[in-house]
KOLZASE-244406 format. One record per residue (C-alpha): residue in one letter; y, z, x; residue number from 1. Coordinates in nm, 2 decimals, always signed. Each point is the difference from the previous one (the first is absolute). Layout:
<nodes>
code / yy / zz / xx / pos
A / Y / Z / X / NUM;
...
</nodes>
This chain:
<nodes>
code / yy / zz / xx / pos
X / +12.07 / +12.48 / +8.99 / 1;
X / +0.14 / -0.34 / +0.12 / 2;
X / -0.12 / -0.30 / -0.20 / 3;
X / +0.09 / -0.37 / -0.03 / 4;
X / +0.04 / -0.04 / -0.37 / 5;
X / -0.03 / -0.34 / -0.18 / 6;
X / +0.28 / -0.03 / -0.25 / 7;
X / -0.05 / -0.35 / -0.13 / 8;
X / -0.01 / -0.36 / +0.13 / 9;
X / +0.11 / -0.01 / +0.36 / 10;
X / +0.11 / +0.36 / +0.01 / 11;
X / -0.15 / +0.28 / +0.21 / 12;
X / +0.19 / +0.32 / +0.08 / 13;
X / -0.09 / +0.29 / +0.22 / 14;
X / +0.03 / +0.32 / -0.20 / 15;
X / -0.08 / +0.37 / +0.03 / 16;
X / -0.27 / +0.08 / -0.27 / 17;
X / -0.14 / +0.34 / -0.09 / 18;
X / -0.36 / +0.05 / +0.10 / 19;
X / -0.22 / -0.07 / -0.30 / 20;
X / -0.19 / +0.29 / -0.16 / 21;
X / -0.37 / +0.03 / +0.10 / 22;
X / -0.25 / +0.02 / -0.28 / 23;
X / -0.34 / +0.18 / +0.04 / 24;
X / -0.18 / -0.33 / +0.08 / 25;
X / +0.28 / -0.16 / +0.21 / 26;
X / +0.04 / -0.05 / +0.37 / 27;
X / +0.33 / -0.02 / +0.19 / 28;
X / -0.01 / -0.25 / +0.28 / 29;
X / +0.25 / -0.04 / +0.29 / 30;
X / +0.03 / -0.38 / +0.01 / 31;
X / -0.05 / -0.13 / +0.35 / 32;
X / -0.04 / -0.38 / -0.03 / 33;
X / +0.06 / -0.23 / -0.30 / 34;
X / -0.07 / -0.37 / -0.01 / 35;
X / +0.23 / -0.25 / -0.16 / 36;
X / -0.20 / -0.21 / -0.25 / 37;
X / +0.07 / -0.33 / -0.18 / 38;
X / +0.01 / +0.21 / -0.32 / 39;
X / +0.30 / +0.19 / +0.15 / 40;
X / +0.17 / -0.33 / +0.07 / 41;
X / -0.06 / -0.11 / -0.36 / 42;
X / +0.13 / +0.32 / -0.14 / 43;
X / +0.31 / +0.01 / +0.23 / 44;
X / +0.08 / -0.35 / -0.12 / 45;
X / -0.02 / +0.10 / -0.37 / 46;
X / -0.35 / -0.14 / -0.07 / 47;
X / -0.30 / +0.17 / -0.14 / 48;
X / -0.23 / +0.22 / +0.22 / 49;
X / -0.36 / +0.11 / -0.07 / 50;
X / +0.15 / +0.20 / -0.28 / 51;
X / +0.34 / +0.02 / -0.18 / 52;
X / +0.27 / +0.16 / +0.22 / 53;
X / +0.27 / +0.22 / -0.15 / 54;
X / +0.27 / +0.09 / +0.26 / 55;
X / +0.10 / +0.23 / +0.15 / 56;
X / -0.33 / +0.04 / +0.18 / 57;
X / -0.12 / +0.04 / +0.36 / 58;
X / -0.21 / -0.30 / +0.09 / 59;
X / -0.27 / -0.03 / +0.27 / 60;
X / -0.36 / +0.00 / -0.11 / 61;
X / -0.18 / -0.07 / +0.34 / 62;
X / +0.03 / +0.33 / +0.18 / 63;
X / -0.17 / +0.27 / +0.20 / 64;
X / +0.11 / +0.35 / +0.11 / 65;
X / -0.09 / +0.36 / +0.05 / 66;
X / -0.08 / +0.25 / -0.27 / 67;
X / +0.25 / +0.28 / +0.01 / 68;
X / -0.07 / +0.19 / -0.33 / 69;
X / -0.28 / +0.00 / -0.26 / 70;
X / -0.02 / +0.11 / -0.36 / 71;
X / -0.20 / +0.31 / -0.10 / 72;
X / -0.29 / -0.21 / -0.13 / 73;
X / -0.02 / -0.25 / +0.28 / 74;
X / -0.34 / +0.00 / +0.17 / 75;
X / -0.05 / -0.33 / +0.19 / 76;
X / +0.29 / +0.01 / +0.25 / 77;
X / +0.16 / +0.26 / +0.21 / 78;
X / +0.34 / +0.06 / +0.16 / 79;
X / +0.01 / -0.19 / +0.32 / 80;
X / -0.23 / -0.28 / -0.11 / 81;
X / +0.11 / -0.36 / +0.09 / 82;
X / -0.03 / -0.20 / -0.32 / 83;
X / +0.05 / -0.35 / -0.15 / 84;
X / +0.11 / -0.03 / -0.36 / 85;
X / -0.15 / -0.22 / -0.27 / 86;
X / +0.31 / -0.07 / -0.21 / 87;
X / -0.17 / -0.13 / -0.32 / 88;
X / -0.05 / +0.25 / -0.28 / 89;
X / -0.21 / -0.10 / -0.30 / 90;
X / +0.00 / +0.16 / -0.34 / 91;
X / -0.38 / -0.01 / -0.05 / 92;
X / +0.04 / -0.04 / -0.38 / 93;
X / +0.11 / -0.35 / -0.07 / 94;
X / -0.23 / -0.30 / -0.08 / 95;
X / -0.01 / -0.12 / +0.36 / 96;
X / -0.06 / +0.33 / +0.16 / 97;
X / -0.29 / +0.05 / -0.24 / 98;
X / -0.17 / -0.33 / +0.08 / 99;
X / +0.02 / +0.06 / +0.38 / 100;
X / +0.30 / -0.22 / +0.07 / 101;
X / +0.25 / +0.28 / +0.07 / 102;
X / +0.22 / -0.23 / +0.22 / 103;
X / +0.12 / -0.15 / -0.33 / 104;
X / +0.08 / +0.34 / -0.15 / 105;
X / +0.25 / -0.03 / -0.28 / 106;
X / +0.17 / +0.32 / +0.11 / 107;
X / +0.00 / -0.06 / +0.38 / 108;
X / +0.22 / +0.21 / +0.21 / 109;
X / +0.06 / -0.04 / +0.37 / 110;
X / +0.15 / +0.23 / +0.26 / 111;
X / +0.28 / -0.19 / +0.15 / 112;
X / +0.04 / -0.22 / -0.30 / 113;
X / +0.03 / +0.20 / -0.32 / 114;
X / +0.03 / +0.34 / +0.17 / 115;
X / +0.15 / +0.12 / +0.33 / 116;
X / -0.18 / -0.13 / +0.30 / 117;
X / +0.01 / -0.03 / +0.38 / 118;
X / +0.35 / -0.10 / +0.09 / 119;
X / +0.09 / +0.37 / +0.02 / 120;
X / -0.07 / +0.29 / +0.22 / 121;
X / -0.24 / +0.16 / -0.24 / 122;
X / -0.21 / -0.11 / -0.30 / 123;
X / -0.20 / +0.19 / -0.26 / 124;
X / -0.32 / -0.17 / -0.10 / 125;
X / -0.31 / +0.09 / -0.21 / 126;
X / -0.29 / +0.13 / +0.20 / 127;
X / -0.23 / -0.29 / -0.11 / 128;
X / +0.24 / -0.25 / +0.17 / 129;
X / -0.03 / +0.16 / +0.34 / 130;
X / -0.26 / -0.13 / +0.26 / 131;
X / -0.05 / +0.18 / +0.33 / 132;
X / +0.04 / -0.20 / +0.32 / 133;
X / -0.19 / +0.05 / +0.32 / 134;
X / +0.18 / +0.21 / +0.27 / 135;
X / +0.03 / -0.30 / +0.22 / 136;
X / +0.14 / -0.23 / -0.26 / 137;
X / +0.38 / -0.06 / +0.05 / 138;
X / +0.22 / +0.05 / -0.30 / 139;
X / +0.11 / -0.36 / +0.04 / 140;
X / -0.36 / -0.11 / -0.04 / 141;
X / -0.04 / +0.23 / -0.29 / 142;
X / +0.29 / -0.15 / -0.18 / 143;
X / -0.20 / -0.33 / -0.01 / 144;
X / -0.28 / +0.16 / -0.20 / 145;
X / +0.14 / -0.12 / -0.33 / 146;
X / +0.05 / -0.37 / +0.10 / 147;
X / -0.35 / +0.01 / +0.17 / 148;
X / -0.14 / +0.15 / -0.33 / 149;
X / +0.16 / -0.29 / -0.19 / 150;
X / -0.15 / -0.25 / +0.24 / 151;
X / -0.35 / +0.16 / -0.04 / 152;
X / +0.03 / -0.05 / -0.38 / 153;
X / +0.08 / -0.37 / +0.05 / 154;
X / -0.29 / -0.04 / +0.25 / 155;
X / -0.24 / +0.16 / -0.25 / 156;
X / +0.12 / -0.23 / -0.28 / 157;
X / -0.03 / -0.33 / +0.21 / 158;
X / -0.35 / +0.09 / +0.12 / 159;
X / -0.02 / -0.12 / +0.36 / 160;
X / -0.37 / -0.05 / +0.09 / 161;
X / -0.14 / +0.03 / +0.35 / 162;
X / +0.05 / -0.34 / +0.16 / 163;
X / +0.28 / -0.12 / -0.22 / 164;
X / +0.30 / -0.19 / +0.15 / 165;
X / +0.33 / +0.17 / -0.09 / 166;
X / +0.36 / -0.13 / +0.03 / 167;
X / +0.28 / +0.25 / -0.03 / 168;
X / +0.34 / -0.16 / -0.09 / 169;
X / +0.30 / +0.20 / +0.11 / 170;
X / +0.00 / +0.21 / +0.32 / 171;
X / +0.22 / +0.29 / -0.12 / 172;
X / -0.14 / +0.35 / +0.01 / 173;
X / -0.23 / -0.06 / -0.30 / 174;
X / -0.13 / -0.32 / +0.15 / 175;
X / -0.07 / +0.17 / +0.33 / 176;
X / -0.19 / +0.27 / -0.18 / 177;
X / -0.20 / -0.26 / -0.20 / 178;
X / -0.09 / -0.17 / +0.32 / 179;
X / -0.16 / +0.32 / +0.12 / 180;
X / -0.17 / +0.08 / -0.33 / 181;
X / -0.14 / -0.35 / -0.02 / 182;
X / -0.16 / +0.05 / +0.35 / 183;
X / -0.13 / +0.34 / -0.10 / 184;
X / -0.15 / -0.15 / -0.32 / 185;
X / -0.21 / -0.24 / +0.20 / 186;
X / +0.19 / -0.33 / +0.00 / 187;
X / -0.14 / -0.25 / +0.25 / 188;
X / +0.34 / -0.15 / +0.06 / 189;
X / +0.35 / +0.14 / -0.08 / 190;
X / +0.30 / -0.23 / +0.00 / 191;
X / +0.37 / +0.08 / -0.04 / 192;
X / +0.28 / -0.23 / -0.12 / 193;
X / +0.34 / +0.13 / +0.11 / 194;
X / +0.31 / -0.19 / +0.12 / 195;
X / +0.13 / +0.29 / +0.22 / 196;
X / -0.15 / -0.03 / +0.35 / 197;
X / +0.01 / +0.38 / +0.08 / 198;
X / -0.19 / +0.08 / -0.32 / 199;
X / -0.27 / -0.26 / +0.10 / 200;
X / -0.03 / +0.16 / +0.34 / 201;
X / -0.05 / +0.35 / -0.15 / 202;
X / -0.26 / -0.14 / -0.25 / 203;
X / -0.21 / -0.14 / +0.29 / 204;
X / +0.01 / +0.35 / +0.16 / 205;
X / -0.11 / +0.16 / -0.33 / 206;
X / -0.30 / -0.23 / -0.05 / 207;
X / +0.10 / -0.34 / -0.13 / 208;
X / -0.20 / -0.28 / +0.15 / 209;
X / +0.26 / -0.27 / -0.05 / 210;
X / +0.37 / +0.00 / -0.11 / 211;
X / +0.20 / -0.30 / -0.13 / 212;
X / +0.37 / -0.08 / -0.05 / 213;
X / +0.00 / -0.16 / -0.35 / 214;
X / +0.36 / -0.13 / +0.07 / 215;
X / -0.13 / -0.21 / +0.30 / 216;
X / -0.31 / -0.15 / -0.16 / 217;
X / -0.12 / +0.04 / -0.36 / 218;
X / -0.25 / +0.28 / +0.00 / 219;
X / -0.27 / -0.20 / -0.18 / 220;
X / +0.03 / -0.27 / +0.28 / 221;
X / -0.03 / +0.26 / +0.27 / 222;
X / -0.32 / +0.14 / -0.15 / 223;
X / -0.16 / -0.34 / -0.05 / 224;
X / +0.10 / -0.16 / +0.33 / 225;
X / -0.01 / +0.29 / +0.24 / 226;
X / -0.29 / +0.19 / -0.14 / 227;
X / -0.19 / -0.27 / -0.18 / 228;
X / -0.02 / +0.20 / -0.32 / 229;
X / +0.07 / -0.12 / -0.36 / 230;
X / +0.17 / +0.33 / -0.08 / 231;
X / -0.09 / +0.36 / -0.01 / 232;
X / -0.21 / +0.23 / -0.22 / 233;
X / +0.27 / +0.26 / -0.06 / 234;
X / +0.38 / -0.03 / +0.00 / 235;
X / +0.22 / +0.31 / +0.00 / 236;
X / +0.37 / -0.09 / -0.08 / 237;
X / +0.24 / +0.27 / +0.13 / 238;
X / +0.33 / -0.18 / +0.02 / 239;
X / +0.13 / +0.00 / -0.36 / 240;
X / +0.16 / -0.34 / +0.01 / 241;
X / -0.09 / -0.33 / -0.17 / 242;
X / -0.08 / -0.18 / +0.32 / 243;
X / -0.26 / +0.26 / +0.09 / 244;
X / -0.17 / -0.02 / -0.34 / 245;
X / -0.01 / -0.38 / +0.04 / 246;
X / -0.16 / +0.04 / +0.34 / 247;
X / -0.26 / +0.24 / -0.15 / 248;
X / -0.12 / -0.26 / -0.25 / 249;
X / +0.01 / -0.28 / +0.25 / 250;
X / -0.23 / +0.18 / +0.25 / 251;
X / -0.24 / +0.15 / -0.25 / 252;
X / -0.32 / -0.19 / +0.02 / 253;
X / -0.23 / -0.06 / -0.30 / 254;
X / -0.12 / +0.32 / -0.14 / 255;
X / +0.26 / +0.20 / +0.19 / 256;
X / +0.17 / +0.33 / -0.11 / 257;
X / +0.38 / +0.03 / +0.02 / 258;
X / +0.16 / +0.34 / +0.00 / 259;
X / +0.37 / -0.01 / -0.09 / 260;
X / +0.09 / +0.34 / +0.15 / 261;
X / +0.37 / -0.02 / +0.07 / 262;
X / +0.27 / +0.15 / -0.21 / 263;
X / +0.20 / -0.31 / -0.12 / 264;
X / +0.33 / +0.00 / -0.18 / 265;
X / -0.06 / +0.09 / -0.36 / 266;
X / +0.11 / -0.35 / -0.12 / 267;
X / -0.19 / -0.19 / +0.26 / 268;
X / -0.22 / -0.28 / -0.13 / 269;
X / -0.24 / -0.26 / +0.15 / 270;
X / -0.11 / -0.33 / -0.15 / 271;
X / -0.37 / +0.04 / +0.01 / 272;
X / -0.22 / -0.31 / +0.00 / 273;
X / -0.26 / +0.10 / -0.26 / 274;
X / -0.23 / -0.29 / +0.09 / 275;
X / -0.03 / +0.15 / +0.35 / 276;
X / -0.11 / +0.33 / -0.14 / 277;
X / -0.26 / -0.18 / -0.22 / 278;
X / -0.13 / -0.24 / +0.27 / 279;
X / -0.01 / +0.24 / +0.29 / 280;
X / -0.12 / +0.30 / -0.21 / 281;
X / +0.28 / +0.21 / +0.14 / 282;
X / +0.01 / +0.37 / -0.06 / 283;
X / +0.36 / +0.13 / -0.02 / 284;
X / +0.05 / +0.38 / +0.03 / 285;
X / +0.31 / +0.22 / -0.02 / 286;
X / +0.01 / +0.36 / +0.14 / 287;
X / +0.22 / +0.29 / -0.11 / 288;
X / +0.04 / +0.33 / +0.18 / 289;
X / -0.28 / +0.22 / +0.13 / 290;
X / -0.24 / +0.16 / -0.25 / 291;
X / -0.26 / +0.22 / +0.17 / 292;
X / +0.06 / -0.15 / +0.35 / 293;
X / +0.24 / +0.25 / +0.16 / 294;
X / -0.27 / +0.22 / +0.14 / 295;
X / -0.18 / -0.30 / +0.16 / 296;
X / +0.33 / -0.10 / +0.15 / 297;
X / +0.05 / +0.34 / +0.16 / 298;
X / -0.36 / -0.01 / +0.13 / 299;
X / +0.07 / -0.33 / +0.17 / 300;
X / +0.31 / +0.15 / +0.16 / 301;
X / -0.18 / +0.31 / +0.10 / 302;
X / -0.27 / -0.21 / +0.16 / 303;
X / +0.25 / -0.22 / +0.18 / 304;
X / -0.16 / -0.31 / -0.16 / 305;
X / +0.34 / -0.16 / -0.09 / 306;
X / +0.28 / -0.04 / +0.25 / 307;
X / +0.34 / +0.10 / -0.14 / 308;
X / +0.22 / +0.06 / +0.31 / 309;
X / +0.05 / -0.38 / +0.08 / 310;
X / +0.14 / -0.05 / -0.35 / 311;
X / +0.29 / +0.24 / +0.02 / 312;
X / +0.31 / -0.17 / +0.14 / 313;
X / +0.30 / +0.19 / -0.13 / 314;
X / +0.09 / +0.36 / -0.08 / 315;
X / +0.30 / +0.15 / -0.19 / 316;
X / +0.12 / +0.34 / -0.10 / 317;
X / +0.10 / +0.10 / -0.36 / 318;
X / +0.35 / -0.12 / +0.06 / 319;
X / -0.14 / -0.35 / +0.05 / 320;
X / -0.23 / -0.06 / -0.30 / 321;
X / +0.20 / -0.29 / -0.14 / 322;
X / +0.00 / -0.16 / +0.35 / 323;
X / -0.37 / +0.06 / +0.03 / 324;
X / -0.06 / -0.17 / -0.33 / 325;
X / +0.20 / -0.30 / +0.11 / 326;
X / -0.18 / -0.01 / +0.34 / 327;
X / -0.34 / -0.01 / -0.17 / 328;
X / +0.10 / -0.34 / -0.15 / 329;
X / +0.08 / -0.15 / +0.34 / 330;
X / -0.23 / -0.21 / +0.22 / 331;
X / +0.03 / +0.21 / +0.31 / 332;
X / -0.15 / +0.31 / -0.17 / 333;
X / -0.36 / +0.08 / -0.09 / 334;
X / +0.00 / +0.35 / -0.14 / 335;
X / +0.32 / +0.20 / -0.04 / 336;
X / -0.02 / +0.38 / -0.02 / 337;
X / +0.24 / +0.27 / -0.10 / 338;
X / -0.04 / +0.33 / +0.19 / 339;
X / +0.16 / +0.28 / -0.21 / 340;
</nodes>
C-alpha cells in the first residue's frame, strides 16, 4: 500500500508498505479522509505529541474510512461499514486507568502517533477503536469525530451551565467546534475572538452571537463597552499562544472558569498573576484527549447537530502530506484534510 511515512523532524516520504497482518480482533480500514491536527504539526517539527513518537511511523490520527476486512472474532462492525477511528488506546492496568482517568494512561498508545495511522491507503486498528458512522455522514465529517470528541471532553470539564456567557478565543477548526458546542450546551451568549475576518464570518454562521478582532480593540474593552458586561462566565482558549491566554484571563469575570484547551508548544509559559486567581476565584482547567467521548461525538455527527463542512478548506493527496501540514499552520486555512 502507499503510505506517507514520517522519518524524523521535517521529513515525510511516500513509500510502498506491505499490508499489515490482521489479528482476530482487528479491522482493516480503507482510509478515506484524514484531518491534519496541531499534534501532527508538533510531531513534524520534532516536538512531543500526545505520546512519544518513534520514527518511522505513519501519522494521521483523525480519520474515517470504510471497513474492507475484519478479523475472525470481530462482532461489532461489518465489511462495508463507514467508520470513524478513536486513536487512543489505553492499557487498562496502570494507576490512572484504574482510578478512572485513562486519558493519563502511563502506557498510552495512539494510532497515527505511536503506531501506523491514517496517512496511508489502509490501516489496521483494534475493533474497540472503530465507531460506525451514519450512512449519510460524509467521510470528511467522520474524520472530525476525534477532534469533536476531544472538544466534548473539554466542554465536560469546564462545566457550562444553561444561561452562561461563553467566550471562545481562537477561530480555527477547534474554536469553531467549541462555538457550536457552547450553543448546544445552553450558553445564553457565545462570543468569538479571532483576528482573521473570514473565520469571524464563519463563526457567526455557526452560532456565535458576536465576534471581535482582538488586534483592532482589546477584547476586554470590546466586551465591556459594546456589550456592557464585566466579563464572561466561561472562557475557552483555543489559540495556543501567549496573547490568547492573556485575553482569557482578562475577560474572565469573577468566579469564571477558564479552559486552556489548545495544544501549545511544549516549552510555552505564561506569567500568571496569582492575585487575580485569588481575588476573582478563577477556575483554571486543562483538557487532554478524549476519554469516553468518541461515541457521543459520532452521535452528534450522525444527528447533524454539529456542522463540519464549512470548516474544511483544503484537501491534499498522500503525495502532499508535508504541504498539508504546512498549510494547516497558515491563516487562510481552517481544516486541512488528506484524502488517501
